[in-house]
PDB file of N, H, CA, C and O in Angstrom:
ATOM      1  N   MET A   1      86.701 109.499-145.375  1.00  0.00           N
ATOM      2  CA  MET A   1      86.986 109.003-144.086  1.00  0.00           C
ATOM      3  C   MET A   1      86.038 107.896-143.707  1.00  0.00           C
ATOM      4  O   MET A   1      86.415 106.979-142.978  1.00  0.00           O
ATOM      5  N   GLY A   2      84.754 107.966-144.212  1.00  0.00           N
ATOM      6  H   GLY A   2      84.448 108.711-144.805  1.00  0.00           H
ATOM      7  CA  GLY A   2      83.781 106.938-143.871  1.00  0.00           C
ATOM      8  C   GLY A   2      84.050 105.574-144.491  1.00  0.00           C
ATOM      9  O   GLY A   2      83.671 104.532-143.956  1.00  0.00           O
ATOM     10  N   ALA A   3      84.716 105.621-145.638  1.00  0.00           N
ATOM     11  H   ALA A   3      85.023 106.468-146.072  1.00  0.00           H
ATOM     12  CA  ALA A   3      85.023 104.346-146.382  1.00  0.00           C
ATOM     13  C   ALA A   3      86.022 103.511-145.567  1.00  0.00           C
ATOM     14  O   ALA A   3      85.919 102.284-145.556  1.00  0.00           O
ATOM     15  N   THR A   4      86.972 104.138-144.897  1.00  0.00           N
ATOM     16  H   THR A   4      87.055 105.134-144.907  1.00  0.00           H
ATOM     17  CA  THR A   4      87.936 103.385-144.103  1.00  0.00           C
ATOM     18  C   THR A   4      87.347 102.789-142.879  1.00  0.00           C
ATOM     19  O   THR A   4      87.841 101.764-142.409  1.00  0.00           O
ATOM     20  N   ARG A   5      86.318 103.370-142.332  1.00  0.00           N
ATOM     21  H   ARG A   5      85.917 104.202-142.714  1.00  0.00           H
ATOM     22  CA  ARG A   5      85.598 102.850-141.166  1.00  0.00           C
ATOM     23  C   ARG A   5      84.797 101.605-141.581  1.00  0.00           C
ATOM     24  O   ARG A   5      84.671 100.667-140.794  1.00  0.00           O
ATOM     25  N   ASP A   6      84.277 101.587-142.763  1.00  0.00           N
ATOM     26  H   ASP A   6      84.379 102.349-143.403  1.00  0.00           H
ATOM     27  CA  ASP A   6      83.463 100.497-143.249  1.00  0.00           C
ATOM     28  C   ASP A   6      84.242  99.308-143.740  1.00  0.00           C
ATOM     29  O   ASP A   6      83.690  98.219-143.904  1.00  0.00           O
ATOM     30  N   LEU A   7      85.573  99.513-143.985  1.00  0.00           N
ATOM     31  H   LEU A   7      86.021 100.397-143.852  1.00  0.00           H
ATOM     32  CA  LEU A   7      86.369  98.406-144.494  1.00  0.00           C
ATOM     33  C   LEU A   7      86.387  97.174-143.560  1.00  0.00           C
ATOM     34  O   LEU A   7      86.195  96.076-144.084  1.00  0.00           O
ATOM     35  N   PRO A   8      86.594  97.246-142.261  1.00  0.00           N
ATOM     36  CA  PRO A   8      86.583  96.059-141.428  1.00  0.00           C
ATOM     37  C   PRO A   8      85.209  95.321-141.495  1.00  0.00           C
ATOM     38  O   PRO A   8      85.176  94.092-141.549  1.00  0.00           O
ATOM     39  N   GLN A   9      84.124  96.048-141.492  1.00  0.00           N
ATOM     40  H   GLN A   9      84.151  97.047-141.448  1.00  0.00           H
ATOM     41  CA  GLN A   9      82.828  95.411-141.583  1.00  0.00           C
ATOM     42  C   GLN A   9      82.626  94.765-142.953  1.00  0.00           C
ATOM     43  O   GLN A   9      82.009  93.703-143.032  1.00  0.00           O
ATOM     44  N   ALA A  10      83.122  95.369-144.030  1.00  0.00           N
ATOM     45  H   ALA A  10      83.623  96.232-143.966  1.00  0.00           H
ATOM     46  CA  ALA A  10      83.025  94.787-145.374  1.00  0.00           C
ATOM     47  C   ALA A  10      83.821  93.506-145.432  1.00  0.00           C
ATOM     48  O   ALA A  10      83.352  92.495-145.954  1.00  0.00           O
ATOM     49  N   LEU A  11      85.075  93.551-144.874  1.00  0.00           N
ATOM     50  H   LEU A  11      85.456  94.373-144.450  1.00  0.00           H
ATOM     51  CA  LEU A  11      85.873  92.339-144.838  1.00  0.00           C
ATOM     52  C   LEU A  11      85.210  91.177-144.115  1.00  0.00           C
ATOM     53  O   LEU A  11      85.171  90.042-144.591  1.00  0.00           O
ATOM     54  N   TYR A  12      84.686  91.521-142.929  1.00  0.00           N
ATOM     55  H   TYR A  12      84.718  92.443-142.542  1.00  0.00           H
ATOM     56  CA  TYR A  12      83.983  90.505-142.150  1.00  0.00           C
ATOM     57  C   TYR A  12      82.778  89.938-142.856  1.00  0.00           C
ATOM     58  O   TYR A  12      82.545  88.731-142.807  1.00  0.00           O
ATOM     59  N   THR A  13      81.999  90.790-143.519  1.00  0.00           N
ATOM     60  H   THR A  13      82.188  91.771-143.559  1.00  0.00           H
ATOM     61  CA  THR A  13      80.843  90.326-144.269  1.00  0.00           C
ATOM     62  C   THR A  13      81.279  89.406-145.415  1.00  0.00           C
ATOM     63  O   THR A  13      80.670  88.363-145.655  1.00  0.00           O
ATOM     64  N   PHE A  14      82.336  89.808-146.114  1.00  0.00           N
ATOM     65  H   PHE A  14      82.830  90.656-145.919  1.00  0.00           H
ATOM     66  CA  PHE A  14      82.905  88.945-147.178  1.00  0.00           C
ATOM     67  C   PHE A  14      83.380  87.621-146.618  1.00  0.00           C
ATOM     68  O   PHE A  14      83.133  86.589-147.243  1.00  0.00           O
ATOM     69  N   PHE A  15      84.025  87.592-145.511  1.00  0.00           N
ATOM     70  H   PHE A  15      84.226  88.430-145.004  1.00  0.00           H
ATOM     71  CA  PHE A  15      84.519  86.387-144.884  1.00  0.00           C
ATOM     72  C   PHE A  15      83.366  85.467-144.528  1.00  0.00           C
ATOM     73  O   PHE A  15      83.437  84.266-144.786  1.00  0.00           O
ATOM     74  N   VAL A  16      82.311  86.001-143.944  1.00  0.00           N
ATOM     75  H   VAL A  16      82.253  86.977-143.735  1.00  0.00           H
ATOM     76  CA  VAL A  16      81.178  85.206-143.515  1.00  0.00           C
ATOM     77  C   VAL A  16      80.457  84.601-144.766  1.00  0.00           C
ATOM     78  O   VAL A  16      80.042  83.442-144.739  1.00  0.00           O
ATOM     79  N   GLU A  17      80.321  85.375-145.821  1.00  0.00           N
ATOM     80  H   GLU A  17      80.659  86.316-145.843  1.00  0.00           H
ATOM     81  CA  GLU A  17      79.680  84.866-147.031  1.00  0.00           C
ATOM     82  C   GLU A  17      80.528  83.760-147.660  1.00  0.00           C
ATOM     83  O   GLU A  17      79.990  82.748-148.110  1.00  0.00           O
ATOM     84  N   GLN A  18      81.824  83.942-147.693  1.00  0.00           N
ATOM     85  H   GLN A  18      82.262  84.763-147.328  1.00  0.00           H
ATOM     86  CA  GLN A  18      82.626  82.864-148.238  1.00  0.00           C
ATOM     87  C   GLN A  18      82.590  81.580-147.444  1.00  0.00           C
ATOM     88  O   GLN A  18      82.641  80.480-147.994  1.00  0.00           O
ATOM     89  N   CYS A  19      82.498  81.750-146.116  1.00  0.00           N
ATOM     90  H   CYS A  19      82.456  82.643-145.669  1.00  0.00           H
ATOM     91  CA  CYS A  19      82.332  80.520-145.264  1.00  0.00           C
ATOM     92  C   CYS A  19      81.035  79.821-145.540  1.00  0.00           C
ATOM     93  O   CYS A  19      80.971  78.599-145.670  1.00  0.00           O
ATOM     94  N   ARG A  20      79.983  80.640-145.628  1.00  0.00           N
ATOM     95  H   ARG A  20      80.035  81.633-145.523  1.00  0.00           H
ATOM     96  CA  ARG A  20      78.635  79.975-145.919  1.00  0.00           C
ATOM     97  C   ARG A  20      78.642  79.249-147.215  1.00  0.00           C
ATOM     98  O   ARG A  20      78.036  78.182-147.316  1.00  0.00           O
ATOM     99  N   GLN A  21      79.307  79.778-148.235  1.00  0.00           N
ATOM    100  H   GLN A  21      79.800  80.644-148.153  1.00  0.00           H
ATOM    101  CA  GLN A  21      79.278  79.153-149.548  1.00  0.00           C
ATOM    102  C   GLN A  21      80.232  77.956-149.642  1.00  0.00           C
ATOM    103  O   GLN A  21      80.002  77.060-150.454  1.00  0.00           O
ATOM    104  N   ASN A  22      81.252  77.921-148.864  1.00  0.00           N
ATOM    105  H   ASN A  22      81.439  78.648-148.204  1.00  0.00           H
ATOM    106  CA  ASN A  22      82.304  76.891-149.032  1.00  0.00           C
ATOM    107  C   ASN A  22      82.455  75.920-147.924  1.00  0.00           C
ATOM    108  O   ASN A  22      83.236  74.978-148.059  1.00  0.00           O
ATOM    109  N   LEU A  23      81.741  76.084-146.799  1.00  0.00           N
ATOM    110  H   LEU A  23      81.107  76.849-146.689  1.00  0.00           H
ATOM    111  CA  LEU A  23      81.911  75.226-145.641  1.00  0.00           C
ATOM    112  C   LEU A  23      81.137  73.926-145.881  1.00  0.00           C
ATOM    113  O   LEU A  23      79.943  73.935-146.179  1.00  0.00           O
ATOM    114  N   HIS A  24      81.857  72.813-145.743  1.00  0.00           N
ATOM    115  H   HIS A  24      82.828  72.806-145.501  1.00  0.00           H
ATOM    116  CA  HIS A  24      81.329  71.478-145.816  1.00  0.00           C
ATOM    117  C   HIS A  24      81.676  70.711-144.574  1.00  0.00           C
ATOM    118  O   HIS A  24      82.747  70.909-144.001  1.00  0.00           O
ATOM    119  N   MET A  25      80.807  69.852-144.153  1.00  0.00           N
ATOM    120  H   MET A  25      79.937  69.692-144.619  1.00  0.00           H
ATOM    121  CA  MET A  25      81.105  69.081-142.927  1.00  0.00           C
ATOM    122  C   MET A  25      80.906  67.615-143.258  1.00  0.00           C
ATOM    123  O   MET A  25      80.081  67.243-144.093  1.00  0.00           O
ATOM    124  N   VAL A  26      81.679  66.808-142.583  1.00  0.00           N
ATOM    125  H   VAL A  26      82.349  67.110-141.905  1.00  0.00           H
ATOM    126  CA  VAL A  26      81.554  65.356-142.673  1.00  0.00           C
ATOM    127  C   VAL A  26      81.268  64.837-141.292  1.00  0.00           C
ATOM    128  O   VAL A  26      82.036  65.048-140.353  1.00  0.00           O
ATOM    129  N   ILE A  27      80.153  64.157-141.182  1.00  0.00           N
ATOM    130  H   ILE A  27      79.529  63.985-141.944  1.00  0.00           H
ATOM    131  CA  ILE A  27      79.737  63.539-139.885  1.00  0.00           C
ATOM    132  C   ILE A  27      79.659  62.045-140.136  1.00  0.00           C
ATOM    133  O   ILE A  27      78.943  61.594-141.029  1.00  0.00           O
ATOM    134  N   ALA A  28      80.372  61.308-139.374  1.00  0.00           N
ATOM    135  H   ALA A  28      80.954  61.675-138.649  1.00  0.00           H
ATOM    136  CA  ALA A  28      80.344  59.839-139.462  1.00  0.00           C
ATOM    137  C   ALA A  28      79.727  59.245-138.290  1.00  0.00           C
ATOM    138  O   ALA A  28      80.178  59.484-137.170  1.00  0.00           O
ATOM    139  N   MET A  29      78.684  58.453-138.480  1.00  0.00           N
ATOM    140  H   MET A  29      78.319  58.258-139.391  1.00  0.00           H
ATOM    141  CA  MET A  29      77.965  57.797-137.402  1.00  0.00           C
ATOM    142  C   MET A  29      77.678  56.350-137.780  1.00  0.00           C
ATOM    143  O   MET A  29      77.456  56.045-138.952  1.00  0.00           O
ATOM    144  N   SER A  30      77.682  55.488-136.822  1.00  0.00           N
ATOM    145  H   SER A  30      77.862  55.736-135.871  1.00  0.00           H
ATOM    146  CA  SER A  30      77.339  54.095-137.080  1.00  0.00           C
ATOM    147  C   SER A  30      75.848  53.986-137.101  1.00  0.00           C
ATOM    148  O   SER A  30      75.181  54.448-136.175  1.00  0.00           O
ATOM    149  N   PRO A  31      75.291  53.374-138.154  1.00  0.00           N
ATOM    150  CA  PRO A  31      73.822  53.206-138.253  1.00  0.00           C
ATOM    151  C   PRO A  31      73.299  51.998-137.400  1.00  0.00           C
ATOM    152  O   PRO A  31      72.139  51.609-137.533  1.00  0.00           O
ATOM    153  N   VAL A  32      74.110  51.452-136.585  1.00  0.00           N
ATOM    154  H   VAL A  32      75.052  51.768-136.477  1.00  0.00           H
ATOM    155  CA  VAL A  32      73.696  50.311-135.786  1.00  0.00           C
ATOM    156  C   VAL A  32      73.234  50.804-134.413  1.00  0.00           C
ATOM    157  O   VAL A  32      73.896  51.628-133.782  1.00  0.00           O
ATOM    158  N   GLY A  33      72.098  50.291-133.965  1.00  0.00           N
ATOM    159  H   GLY A  33      71.560  49.622-134.477  1.00  0.00           H
ATOM    160  CA  GLY A  33      71.601  50.581-132.626  1.00  0.00           C
ATOM    161  C   GLY A  33      70.623  51.707-132.581  1.00  0.00           C
ATOM    162  O   GLY A  33      70.325  52.353-133.586  1.00  0.00           O
ATOM    163  N   SER A  34      70.117  51.933-131.363  1.00  0.00           N
ATOM    164  H   SER A  34      70.359  51.408-130.547  1.00  0.00           H
ATOM    165  CA  SER A  34      69.071  52.867-131.164  1.00  0.00           C
ATOM    166  C   SER A  34      69.602  54.347-131.053  1.00  0.00           C
ATOM    167  O   SER A  34      68.835  55.290-131.243  1.00  0.00           O
ATOM    168  N   ALA A  35      70.893  54.523-130.750  1.00  0.00           N
ATOM    169  H   ALA A  35      71.516  53.756-130.596  1.00  0.00           H
ATOM    170  CA  ALA A  35      71.431  55.838-130.661  1.00  0.00           C
ATOM    171  C   ALA A  35      71.350  56.611-131.965  1.00  0.00           C
ATOM    172  O   ALA A  35      71.098  57.816-131.979  1.00  0.00           O
ATOM    173  N   PHE A  36      71.567  55.902-133.046  1.00  0.00           N
ATOM    174  H   PHE A  36      71.772  54.924-133.034  1.00  0.00           H
ATOM    175  CA  PHE A  36      71.438  56.544-134.384  1.00  0.00           C
ATOM    176  C   PHE A  36      70.058  57.007-134.627  1.00  0.00           C
ATOM    177  O   PHE A  36      69.874  58.138-135.075  1.00  0.00           O
ATOM    178  N   ARG A  37      69.025  56.173-134.349  1.00  0.00           N
ATOM    179  H   ARG A  37      69.175  55.254-133.985  1.00  0.00           H
ATOM    180  CA  ARG A  37      67.699  56.594-134.558  1.00  0.00           C
ATOM    181  C   ARG A  37      67.311  57.776-133.679  1.00  0.00           C
ATOM    182  O   ARG A  37      66.586  58.670-134.115  1.00  0.00           O
ATOM    183  N   GLU A  38      67.800  57.778-132.429  1.00  0.00           N
ATOM    184  H   GLU A  38      68.389  57.052-132.074  1.00  0.00           H
ATOM    185  CA  GLU A  38      67.510  58.879-131.525  1.00  0.00           C
ATOM    186  C   GLU A  38      68.066  60.231-132.026  1.00  0.00           C
ATOM    187  O   GLU A  38      67.421  61.276-131.946  1.00  0.00           O
ATOM    188  N   ARG A  39      69.331  60.137-132.557  1.00  0.00           N
ATOM    189  H   ARG A  39      69.855  59.288-132.622  1.00  0.00           H
ATOM    190  CA  ARG A  39      69.909  61.361-133.124  1.00  0.00           C
ATOM    191  C   ARG A  39      69.118  61.878-134.334  1.00  0.00           C
ATOM    192  O   ARG A  39      68.949  63.088-134.491  1.00  0.00           O
ATOM    193  N   LEU A  40      68.668  61.032-135.129  1.00  0.00           N
ATOM    194  H   LEU A  40      68.805  60.050-135.002  1.00  0.00           H
ATOM    195  CA  LEU A  40      67.872  61.411-136.301  1.00  0.00           C
ATOM    196  C   LEU A  40      66.531  62.002-135.844  1.00  0.00           C
ATOM    197  O   LEU A  40      66.029  62.936-136.470  1.00  0.00           O
ATOM    198  N   ARG A  41      65.969  61.492-134.805  1.00  0.00           N
ATOM    199  H   ARG A  41      66.376  60.734-134.297  1.00  0.00           H
ATOM    200  CA  ARG A  41      64.684  62.107-134.286  1.00  0.00           C
ATOM    201  C   ARG A  41      64.944  63.483-133.662  1.00  0.00           C
ATOM    202  O   ARG A  41      64.109  64.379-133.790  1.00  0.00           O
ATOM    203  N   LYS A  42      66.083  63.663-132.991  1.00  0.00           N
ATOM    204  H   LYS A  42      66.760  62.935-132.887  1.00  0.00           H
ATOM    205  CA  LYS A  42      66.372  64.939-132.408  1.00  0.00           C
ATOM    206  C   LYS A  42      66.788  65.965-133.435  1.00  0.00           C
ATOM    207  O   LYS A  42      66.490  67.149-133.278  1.00  0.00           O
ATOM    208  N   PHE A  43      67.458  65.546-134.464  1.00  0.00           N
ATOM    209  H   PHE A  43      67.700  64.584-134.591  1.00  0.00           H
ATOM    210  CA  PHE A  43      67.953  66.473-135.489  1.00  0.00           C
ATOM    211  C   PHE A  43      67.524  66.013-136.855  1.00  0.00           C
ATOM    212  O   PHE A  43      68.326  65.413-137.571  1.00  0.00           O
ATOM    213  N   PRO A  44      66.292  66.267-137.250  1.00  0.00           N
ATOM    214  CA  PRO A  44      65.800  65.785-138.586  1.00  0.00           C
ATOM    215  C   PRO A  44      66.542  66.334-139.769  1.00  0.00           C
ATOM    216  O   PRO A  44      66.531  65.732-140.842  1.00  0.00           O
ATOM    217  N   SER A  45      67.197  67.485-139.595  1.00  0.00           N
ATOM    218  H   SER A  45      67.205  67.974-138.723  1.00  0.00           H
ATOM    219  CA  SER A  45      67.936  68.057-140.730  1.00  0.00           C
ATOM    220  C   SER A  45      69.124  67.210-141.114  1.00  0.00           C
ATOM    221  O   SER A  45      69.683  67.387-142.196  1.00  0.00           O
ATOM    222  N   LEU A  46      69.533  66.277-140.237  1.00  0.00           N
ATOM    223  H   LEU A  46      69.080  66.133-139.358  1.00  0.00           H
ATOM    224  CA  LEU A  46      70.602  65.367-140.619  1.00  0.00           C
ATOM    225  C   LEU A  46      70.249  64.532-141.816  1.00  0.00           C
ATOM    226  O   LEU A  46      71.117  64.087-142.567  1.00  0.00           O
ATOM    227  N   VAL A  47      68.889  64.314-141.994  1.00  0.00           N
ATOM    228  H   VAL A  47      68.184  64.675-141.383  1.00  0.00           H
ATOM    229  CA  VAL A  47      68.427  63.540-143.144  1.00  0.00           C
ATOM    230  C   VAL A  47      67.904  64.459-144.249  1.00  0.00           C
ATOM    231  O   VAL A  47      68.144  64.232-145.435  1.00  0.00           O
ATOM    232  N   ASN A  48      67.180  65.507-143.825  1.00  0.00           N
ATOM    233  H   ASN A  48      66.985  65.691-142.862  1.00  0.00           H
ATOM    234  CA  ASN A  48      66.496  66.285-144.792  1.00  0.00           C
ATOM    235  C   ASN A  48      67.397  67.269-145.548  1.00  0.00           C
ATOM    236  O   ASN A  48      67.115  67.581-146.705  1.00  0.00           O
ATOM    237  N   CYS A  49      68.439  67.748-144.944  1.00  0.00           N
ATOM    238  H   CYS A  49      68.667  67.495-144.004  1.00  0.00           H
ATOM    239  CA  CYS A  49      69.302  68.790-145.567  1.00  0.00           C
ATOM    240  C   CYS A  49      70.695  68.309-145.839  1.00  0.00           C
ATOM    241  O   CYS A  49      71.608  69.134-145.832  1.00  0.00           O
ATOM    242  N   THR A  50      70.936  67.041-146.080  1.00  0.00           N
ATOM    243  H   THR A  50      70.194  66.371-146.086  1.00  0.00           H
ATOM    244  CA  THR A  50      72.260  66.510-146.268  1.00  0.00           C
ATOM    245  C   THR A  50      72.252  65.549-147.414  1.00  0.00           C
ATOM    246  O   THR A  50      71.200  65.149-147.912  1.00  0.00           O
ATOM    247  N   THR A  51      73.472  65.173-147.838  1.00  0.00           N
ATOM    248  H   THR A  51      74.326  65.499-147.434  1.00  0.00           H
ATOM    249  CA  THR A  51      73.683  64.166-148.772  1.00  0.00           C
ATOM    250  C   THR A  51      74.235  62.972-148.013  1.00  0.00           C
ATOM    251  O   THR A  51      75.275  63.110-147.368  1.00  0.00           O
ATOM    252  N   ILE A  52      73.622  61.851-148.050  1.00  0.00           N
ATOM    253  H   ILE A  52      72.778  61.739-148.574  1.00  0.00           H
ATOM    254  CA  ILE A  52      74.042  60.716-147.295  1.00  0.00           C
ATOM    255  C   ILE A  52      74.728  59.748-148.212  1.00  0.00           C
ATOM    256  O   ILE A  52      74.176  59.356-149.240  1.00  0.00           O
ATOM    257  N   ASP A  53      75.948  59.352-147.845  1.00  0.00           N
ATOM    258  H   ASP A  53      76.396  59.671-147.009  1.00  0.00           H
ATOM    259  CA  ASP A  53      76.761  58.410-148.575  1.00  0.00           C
ATOM    260  C   ASP A  53      76.932  57.205-147.696  1.00  0.00           C
ATOM    261  O   ASP A  53      77.739  57.231-146.766  1.00  0.00           O
ATOM    262  N   TRP A  54      76.197  56.147-147.960  1.00  0.00           N
ATOM    263  H   TRP A  54      75.541  56.126-148.715  1.00  0.00           H
ATOM    264  CA  TRP A  54      76.286  54.961-147.160  1.00  0.00           C
ATOM    265  C   TRP A  54      77.560  54.166-147.566  1.00  0.00           C
ATOM    266  O   TRP A  54      77.656  53.667-148.687  1.00  0.00           O
ATOM    267  N   CYS A  55      78.478  54.068-146.682  1.00  0.00           N
ATOM    268  H   CYS A  55      78.400  54.474-145.771  1.00  0.00           H
ATOM    269  CA  CYS A  55      79.748  53.305-147.002  1.00  0.00           C
ATOM    270  C   CYS A  55      79.712  51.997-146.254  1.00  0.00           C
ATOM    271  O   CYS A  55      79.685  51.945-145.024  1.00  0.00           O
ATOM    272  N   ALA A  56      79.712  50.927-147.056  1.00  0.00           N
ATOM    273  H   ALA A  56      79.734  50.969-148.055  1.00  0.00           H
ATOM    274  CA  ALA A  56      79.676  49.625-146.436  1.00  0.00           C
ATOM    275  C   ALA A  56      81.112  49.158-146.214  1.00  0.00           C
ATOM    276  O   ALA A  56      81.995  49.405-147.036  1.00  0.00           O
ATOM    277  N   VAL A  57      81.332  48.475-145.078  1.00  0.00           N
ATOM    278  H   VAL A  57      80.615  48.274-144.410  1.00  0.00           H
ATOM    279  CA  VAL A  57      82.628  47.971-144.784  1.00  0.00           C
ATOM    280  C   VAL A  57      82.793  46.650-145.581  1.00  0.00           C
ATOM    281  O   VAL A  57      81.949  45.760-145.480  1.00  0.00           O
ATOM    282  N   PRO A  58      83.860  46.530-146.356  1.00  0.00           N
ATOM    283  CA  PRO A  58      84.033  45.291-147.122  1.00  0.00           C
ATOM    284  C   PRO A  58      84.196  44.030-146.214  1.00  0.00           C
ATOM    285  O   PRO A  58      84.908  44.042-145.210  1.00  0.00           O
ATOM    286  N   THR A  59      83.521  42.990-146.617  1.00  0.00           N
ATOM    287  H   THR A  59      82.943  42.980-147.433  1.00  0.00           H
ATOM    288  CA  THR A  59      83.574  41.732-145.829  1.00  0.00           C
ATOM    289  C   THR A  59      84.786  40.944-146.162  1.00  0.00           C
ATOM    290  O   THR A  59      85.279  40.168-145.343  1.00  0.00           O
ATOM    291  N   ARG A  60      85.293  41.134-147.396  1.00  0.00           N
ATOM    292  H   ARG A  60      84.893  41.764-148.061  1.00  0.00           H
ATOM    293  CA  ARG A  60      86.509  40.439-147.871  1.00  0.00           C
ATOM    294  C   ARG A  60      87.582  41.490-148.193  1.00  0.00           C
ATOM    295  O   ARG A  60      87.281  42.671-148.368  1.00  0.00           O
ATOM    296  N   SER A  61      88.819  41.041-148.267  1.00  0.00           N
ATOM    297  H   SER A  61      89.063  40.082-148.125  1.00  0.00           H
ATOM    298  CA  SER A  61      89.835  41.970-148.692  1.00  0.00           C
ATOM    299  C   SER A  61      89.660  42.458-150.081  1.00  0.00           C
ATOM    300  O   SER A  61      89.164  41.697-150.912  1.00  0.00           O
ATOM    301  N   PRO A  62      90.020  43.647-150.404  1.00  0.00           N
ATOM    302  CA  PRO A  62      89.814  44.125-151.770  1.00  0.00           C
ATOM    303  C   PRO A  62      90.619  43.335-152.786  1.00  0.00           C
ATOM    304  O   PRO A  62      90.197  43.217-153.937  1.00  0.00           O
ATOM    305  N   ARG A  63      91.766  42.791-152.398  1.00  0.00           N
ATOM    306  H   ARG A  63      92.109  42.887-151.463  1.00  0.00           H
ATOM    307  CA  ARG A  63      92.560  42.010-153.384  1.00  0.00           C
ATOM    308  C   ARG A  63      91.780  40.739-153.726  1.00  0.00           C
ATOM    309  O   ARG A  63      91.779  40.328-154.886  1.00  0.00           O
ATOM    310  N   ALA A  64      91.136  40.123-152.788  1.00  0.00           N
ATOM    311  H   ALA A  64      91.137  40.456-151.845  1.00  0.00           H
ATOM    312  CA  ALA A  64      90.367  38.878-153.111  1.00  0.00           C
ATOM    313  C   ALA A  64      89.217  39.229-154.062  1.00  0.00           C
ATOM    314  O   ALA A  64      88.929  38.490-155.003  1.00  0.00           O
ATOM    315  N   ALA A  65      88.561  40.375-153.799  1.00  0.00           N
ATOM    316  H   ALA A  65      88.794  40.975-153.034  1.00  0.00           H
ATOM    317  CA  ALA A  65      87.376  40.770-154.586  1.00  0.00           C
ATOM    318  C   ALA A  65      87.816  41.251-156.005  1.00  0.00           C
ATOM    319  O   ALA A  65      87.030  41.177-156.949  1.00  0.00           O
ATOM    320  N   ALA A  66      89.047  41.731-156.143  1.00  0.00           N
ATOM    321  H   ALA A  66      89.686  41.791-155.376  1.00  0.00           H
ATOM    322  CA  ALA A  66      89.463  42.277-157.446  1.00  0.00           C
ATOM    323  C   ALA A  66      89.596  41.214-158.524  1.00  0.00           C
ATOM    324  O   ALA A  66      89.452  41.534-159.704  1.00  0.00           O
ATOM    325  N   GLY A  67      89.859  39.985-158.176  1.00  0.00           N
ATOM    326  H   GLY A  67      89.976  39.725-157.217  1.00  0.00           H
ATOM    327  CA  GLY A  67      89.998  38.963-159.170  1.00  0.00           C
ATOM    328  C   GLY A  67      88.736  38.272-159.524  1.00  0.00           C
ATOM    329  O   GLY A  67      88.773  37.294-160.271  1.00  0.00           O
ATOM    330  N   ARG A  68      87.634  38.710-159.042  1.00  0.00           N
ATOM    331  H   ARG A  68      87.604  39.504-158.435  1.00  0.00           H
ATOM    332  CA  ARG A  68      86.302  38.089-159.276  1.00  0.00           C
ATOM    333  C   ARG A  68      85.436  38.991-160.158  1.00  0.00           C
ATOM    334  O   ARG A  68      85.592  40.212-160.175  1.00  0.00           O
ATOM    335  N   SER A  69      84.552  38.372-160.866  1.00  0.00           N
ATOM    336  H   SER A  69      84.426  37.381-160.853  1.00  0.00           H
ATOM    337  CA  SER A  69      83.574  39.123-161.573  1.00  0.00           C
ATOM    338  C   SER A  69      82.343  39.405-160.686  1.00  0.00           C
ATOM    339  O   SER A  69      82.237  38.849-159.593  1.00  0.00           O
ATOM    340  N   PRO A  70      81.457  40.223-161.126  1.00  0.00           N
ATOM    341  CA  PRO A  70      80.280  40.496-160.256  1.00  0.00           C
ATOM    342  C   PRO A  70      79.484  39.265-159.915  1.00  0.00           C
ATOM    343  O   PRO A  70      78.807  39.241-158.888  1.00  0.00           O
ATOM    344  N   ARG A  71      79.540  38.247-160.734  1.00  0.00           N
ATOM    345  H   ARG A  71      80.091  38.266-161.569  1.00  0.00           H
ATOM    346  CA  ARG A  71      78.739  37.072-160.444  1.00  0.00           C
ATOM    347  C   ARG A  71      79.519  36.048-159.610  1.00  0.00           C
ATOM    348  O   ARG A  71      79.009  34.962-159.333  1.00  0.00           O
ATOM    349  N   GLY A  72      80.705  36.375-159.223  1.00  0.00           N
ATOM    350  H   GLY A  72      81.119  37.257-159.448  1.00  0.00           H
ATOM    351  CA  GLY A  72      81.450  35.526-158.307  1.00  0.00           C
ATOM    352  C   GLY A  72      82.315  34.481-158.995  1.00  0.00           C
ATOM    353  O   GLY A  72      82.966  33.677-158.327  1.00  0.00           O
ATOM    354  N   ARG A  73      82.328  34.485-160.335  1.00  0.00           N
ATOM    355  H   ARG A  73      81.799  35.138-160.877  1.00  0.00           H
ATOM    356  CA  ARG A  73      83.154  33.521-161.056  1.00  0.00           C
ATOM    357  C   ARG A  73      84.492  34.180-161.481  1.00  0.00           C
ATOM    358  O   ARG A  73      84.521  35.388-161.718  1.00  0.00           O
ATOM    359  N   PRO A  74      85.525  33.458-161.573  1.00  0.00           N
ATOM    360  CA  PRO A  74      86.761  34.074-162.075  1.00  0.00           C
ATOM    361  C   PRO A  74      86.584  34.552-163.477  1.00  0.00           C
ATOM    362  O   PRO A  74      85.802  33.972-164.231  1.00  0.00           O
ATOM    363  N   PRO A  75      87.323  35.649-163.877  1.00  0.00           N
ATOM    364  CA  PRO A  75      87.141  36.223-165.226  1.00  0.00           C
ATOM    365  C   PRO A  75      87.377  35.249-166.362  1.00  0.00           C
ATOM    366  O   PRO A  75      86.779  35.406-167.427  1.00  0.00           O
ATOM    367  N   SER A  76      88.233  34.238-166.175  1.00  0.00           N
ATOM    368  H   SER A  76      88.718  34.110-165.310  1.00  0.00           H
ATOM    369  CA  SER A  76      88.516  33.301-167.225  1.00  0.00           C
ATOM    370  C   SER A  76      87.316  32.400-167.511  1.00  0.00           C
ATOM    371  O   SER A  76      87.226  31.852-168.609  1.00  0.00           O
ATOM    372  N   ALA A  77      86.405  32.230-166.581  1.00  0.00           N
ATOM    373  H   ALA A  77      86.478  32.676-165.689  1.00  0.00           H
ATOM    374  CA  ALA A  77      85.270  31.352-166.733  1.00  0.00           C
ATOM    375  C   ALA A  77      84.100  32.030-167.476  1.00  0.00           C
ATOM    376  O   ALA A  77      83.137  31.355-167.841  1.00  0.00           O
ATOM    377  N   LEU A  78      84.170  33.317-167.696  1.00  0.00           N
ATOM    378  H   LEU A  78      84.952  33.865-167.400  1.00  0.00           H
ATOM    379  CA  LEU A  78      83.114  34.067-168.341  1.00  0.00           C
ATOM    380  C   LEU A  78      83.233  33.862-169.851  1.00  0.00           C
ATOM    381  O   LEU A  78      84.330  33.885-170.409  1.00  0.00           O
ATOM    382  N   ALA A  79      82.133  33.669-170.473  1.00  0.00           N
ATOM    383  H   ALA A  79      81.242  33.651-170.020  1.00  0.00           H
ATOM    384  CA  ALA A  79      82.092  33.537-171.923  1.00  0.00           C
ATOM    385  C   ALA A  79      81.910  34.914-172.547  1.00  0.00           C
ATOM    386  O   ALA A  79      81.027  35.664-172.130  1.00  0.00           O
ATOM    387  N   ILE A  80      82.690  35.246-173.495  1.00  0.00           N
ATOM    388  H   ILE A  80      83.407  34.637-173.834  1.00  0.00           H
ATOM    389  CA  ILE A  80      82.620  36.542-174.142  1.00  0.00           C
ATOM    390  C   ILE A  80      82.018  36.418-175.465  1.00  0.00           C
ATOM    391  O   ILE A  80      81.872  37.415-176.173  1.00  0.00           O
TER     392      ILE A  80
END
């Protein structure tokens, strides 16, 4: 009889552990301005306990950049 009473608690414990292991969050903030610096000062774990992926906004369209080499010359102008 005691095992059936423990079942809801065991299920809840299992659920909480699965959430802890699998929960991921994405927070997007603009690094421009003083508000970003203030948030980092208030919440230092945003830097210390996270993986930061700096995503730059492309200045040109991707199609224009696709036909260029890293040095800015067209692929046909490169010597192989």
